[in-house]
N, C-alpha and C positions, 0 to 999 in steps of 0.2 A: 052507652058512653057516659062517662063519669062528669058530673058538673062541679066544676071546682069554684063557681061564685063568679068568676071573671066574666062570664058570658052574659051574666045578668046585670051588670053595671050599665048605666046609662051613658050613652055616647059622649055626654059633655063632661063627665068625670074623669075620663081619660087625660082629658087637658089638665084638669087639675092635680091628677097623678103625675103627670110629667113636669108641672111647674114645682110640685113638691120635691121631686127627684132632683130637678135643677137646682132647687134652693139647697139642698144637701151637698150637690156638687160644689157649688159656690162656697159654703161654710167649711167644707173639708179641705179645698184647695187653700184657703184662708189660713186654715190651720197648719197645713203642710208647710206653707211659706213661712210662718211664724215659727214652726219648729226648726226648718232648715237654717233661716237667716238670722234670727235674733241672738245665738250665742255668739256668731262671728261679729255681728254688729256691737254687742256689748263688750266684747272683748278688744276689738281694734278701734272703733271709734270712741267708745266711753271710759276705756282704760280698766274695765272690770278684770279681775283674775280670773283663771280659768274656771276654779271652783265657785266663784260668785256669778260669773256668767252662766253655769250650768244650773245653779240653783235658782237664778232668776228666771232663766228660760224654762224651768220646770213648772214654775208658779201657775202660768195659764192652763197646763195640763190638769194640776191638782184641782184648780177651780172649776175645769170643765167636768171632772169626775164628781165634784160635790154637787155641782149645778144638775149634772144628769141624774142623780140619785134624788136630789130635792125636787126636781120638777116631775119625776115620776110620782111622788108622793102626792103632791099638788093635783096633778093630773087624775089620780085615783080618787081623791077627796072631791074634786068638782064632779067626776062621774058618778059617785055616790050621792051627791047632791041633786042629781037627775040632769045634769048638762048632757046635752047630745054630743056624740063621739067626735063628729066633725067639728063643732064649736070648739071643743077642749084642744084639738089637733091643730085647729088654725090659731088659737091663742097660744100655744106652745110655740108653734112655728114662728109667730110674728115675735114673742119674746126672744127665742133663739136667734132670729136675724137682727132685730133692732136692737136688742139688749146690749151686744158689745159696743155698739156705736155711742150707746149712752155712757 
């Protein structure tokens, strides 16, 4: 039988993986709401034109793409400095979750 590595994880780590997955669900749900609701809000309530509403609605997605690229570079640099993977992942997850609130 092939060992894929999952069977060797400590039991407590499954809870952390579930929490990480739940965090991603919450972030993705928030971006979905932002994507579907923001253009309508900008056009109807704030009086944006259709083009202006589309451009303003695309801005979060462009920033998301830029941050995804740059956070990967930062994570690679931290790993190269000797950080443990779980610490880098925890830091990036905290930044991804708390960063938009700031």
